[in-house]
C-alpha positions, -999 to +999 in steps of 0.1 A: -046+712-900-071+687-885-095+670-908-132+680-904-140+645-891-114+647-863-124+683-856-161+673-850-158+639-833-125+637-814-101+659-795-072+664-818-035+670-809-042+707-805-069+701-780-048+676-762-021+702-759-047+725-742-054+699-714-045+712-680-016+697-661-040+682-636-059+664-664-027+651-679-015+639-645-049+621-641-043+602-674-008+593-663-023+581-630-047+558-648-020+544-670+002+538-639-027+522-621-034+497-649+003+489-652+007+485-614-024+463-612-012+441-640+021+436-623+004+427-590-020+403-606+007+387-627+029+385-596+003+366-577-003+343-607+034+338-611+036+327-575+009+301-580+025+290-613+059+287-596+043+263-572+028+242-600+056+245-624+082+237-597+061+207-587+065+194-623+103+195-622+123+163-619+156+177-608+177+155-586+171+156-549+199+170-528+226+143-525+228+147-487+190+139-483+191+110-507+222+095-491+207+099-456+176+081-467+195+053-483+218+049-453+190+048-428+168+024-448+187-008-456+168-033-477+168-058-449+154-040-419+152-068-393+135-072-359+149-057-328+145-024-311+146+010-328+140+046-321+111+058-300+093+070-332+099+036-348+086+017-318+055+039-318+050+031-355+053-006-349+028-004-320+004+014-343+007-012-370+002-041-345-029-024-330-045-016-364-035-045-386-065-057-405-080-091-397-065-118-419-031-100-422-006-125-408+025-104-414+053-111-390+067-087-364+099-085-385+078-074-415+059-048-395+092-034-381+107-031-415+077-010-427+077+011-396+115+017-398+113+028-435+082+049-429+100+068-401+131+072-423+111+089-450+094+111-424+127+122-411+146+124-444+122+143-465+116+179-454+080+181-466+071+149-446+079+167-413+050+190-419+025+161-419+007+158-385+013+125-367-023+113-370-022+120-407+011+101-410-003+071-391-035+069-411-023+077-446+015+070-448+021+041-424-004+014-437+010-009-464-022-023-480-055-008-493-078-035-505-071-072-504-037-071-522-008-091-508+012-073-480+046-066-495+078-048-483+078-022-510+090+010-492+127+006-496+124-002-533+102+028-540+122+052-519+155+041-536+141+047-571+120+077-565+145+098-544+162+111-576+130+127-587+129+150-556+146+182-543+150+191-507+132+225-511+100+210-524+067+212-505+041+184-503+024+193-536+057+196-555+070+163-542+037+146-549+036+159-585+072+149-591+064+113-579+031+112-599+049+122-631+081+103-627+071+070-611+061+053-644+096+055-658+116+054-625+120+016-626+136+012-659+124+001-693+098-007-705+079+021-687+048+012-668+016+017-688-021+015-683-039-017-695-076-022-689-093-052-672-063-063-652-079-064-617-073-085-597-046-102-617-023-072-614-029-056-579+002-055-557+033-035-565+052-067-574+025-075-600+030-041-616+068-046-615+065-080-632+040-071-659+050-035-665+013-025-667-019-024-646-054-011-648-068+017-626-068-003-593-033-017-596-019+016-608-037+035-580-022+012-554+012+015-571+011+053-571-002+056-535+025+033-523+051+053-541+038+085-526+037+070-491+073+058-494+083+094-498+064+105-467+034+119-486-001+111-473-021+094-500-051+071-504-070+052-531-105+065-539-130+050-563-165+037-571-176+001-577-199+012-604-205+045-622-241+058-623-244+058-661-258+034-687-225+019-696-216+013-659-179+006-654-159+011-622-128+032-615-102+039-588-079+069-586-057+087-560-061+115-535-031+133-519-031+155-489-015+190-493-026+226-487-047+213-458-071+192-479-073+162-502-066+166-539-074+141-565-055+129-596-059+100-620-034+072-616-022+069-652+010+077-670+010+110-689+003+147-682-021+153-654-034+183-633-045+182-597-083+181-592-089+177-630-098+144-646-120+128-672-143+114-646-153+147-629-186+150-647-197+114-642-186+115-605-212+143-601-239+116-609-227+093-581-253+081-556-245+079-519-248+048-497-246+021-524-228+006-554-227+040-572-211+059-543-175+071-541-154+058-512-119+054-498-113+021-480-102+024-443-096-012-433-068+001-411-091+026-394-125+009-393-137+033-365-135+061-391-158+043-415-193+055-423-199+033-453-188+001-471-167-001-503-179-030-524-149-049-538-166-064-569-136-082-583-141-108-555-170-134-554-189-130-533-184-092-532-160-081-504-173-052-483-145-031-468-149-004-442-148+030-460-153+067-458-180+080-481-168+108-504-197+111-528-210+145-515-175+159-518-172+150-554-206+164-561-196+197-545-163+197-564-183+195-597-203+225-587-174+246-575-154+272-595-132+260-624-095+252-618-072+282-614-056+275-648-090+281-664-100+310-641-069+329-652-079+328-689-103+350-707-105+346-745-070+333-745-055+362-724-043+361-688-060+381-661-033+407-660-035+414-697-073+418-696-070+442-667-043+463-683-063+465-716-095+475-698-078+503-678-058+515-708-091+518-728-105+538-699-075+562-699-076+567-737-114+572-736-109+600-710-081+615-731-099+614-764-136+620-755-145+656-746-178+645-732-162+621-707-135+646-700-159+673-692-182+651-671-153+639-649-132+670-647-154+699-657-149+725-684-115+742-680-130+775-692-158+775-666-138+770-634-129+739-613-151+708-614-178+703-588-163+669-579-129+667-562-123+631-575-101+644-603 
C-alpha cells in the first residue's frame, strides 16, 4: 500500500500502471531523444577531440614518406638546375631577398630545393596554396638573424614525429610538442634574456636554450621545414606597468592563423598566458602586435621595432593588434565551451532531458497539462 505522502504528492506505481500506452510511448520517446542527442553531441565532440588528440601523437611517420624526403633532400644541395617548381622557388627568393642578405645562389638553391622536397613529400603541405607557401614557408629568416641552411637538419630530425595521414594542425602540433627533444640531450629549454645572443637555429643548437625570440624562430623554422606555414608574431613592449616584450608563433591551418607560445611543455592552440595582456596592446606603436614581413614589404602596413638593436631596427610588418583584441573578446576555447560544472555537453543534455521525462512521468499536473485527463477524453493539443 502506498504511503499517504506518496498518495498525495506523487503518482505511485499503481497510477503509473494506469497511464495510457500513448503516454508511456511519449516517455519512451523523451528518453530516446535525450539518449540520441547525447550520442550526436558526443560524436561531434569526439570528432573534434580526435583531431586535437591525433595532433598530439608522436607516432613515427610512414617510412616511405620519411625515406622519400631524405633521399630527395641531401645535406649538400648544390647549384645547378632543378625541377620547374624548384626553379620557381629560387626565382622567388632572388626577387624577394631582403636588403643586406648576401647569400649566394648556391645557398638560395639549397633552401629552394629542400622547401620543394617538403612540399612534395608531406601530404599536408600539398594543401597549402602556392602564395601561402612562398610567403610563409620559403623564407629562411625573420628578423636580423644570420641566414643559415637549417632545412635539411630540421627535416631529418622532425620527420620521425610525423605520420602520413596527419593534416596541417596535427603535423604542426606534433612538431610543436616534439621539437624540443628531437635533437638529443639535453633537451632545449627556455631561458630568459638571451636575445640577441641566442637568435639563429645554430645558436639554439649550441646553447640548448633560448628566450622567446630565439625559440620562436627555432619553432617556426622547424615548422617550415615540414611544409607548414608559420610566422613569428610579437610586441616590442607590453602595454602594462612592468613593460617587457614577447614573441610567439602563429601557424596557418583551418583557413586561418592560430597562435601558440614557443616554449617547451604542454600547450593548446589559441590559448596562452599573454592573451589578457595582448588585449591591452595599442596599435601603431611600440605597444602594438606585429609579424615582420621583410620578405614581403609590399604587404606591410606597419613597422616592427626591433629593440635589441641600437639604434632600434624598424622592420616592415603586418599589424595584428586588432586581431588579438578581437580574439580576447571572442568565445572561450572549445575545450572550455564543452564543460559545464565539470560535465561534458552531452552529459548535461542527457541529464536535462531525463529530468523532463521523469517530471512528466511523476507529476500529475504536468502530465494532465500536456496530455489531458485520460478520463475526460483526448487532449486538446495533438502534440502528445
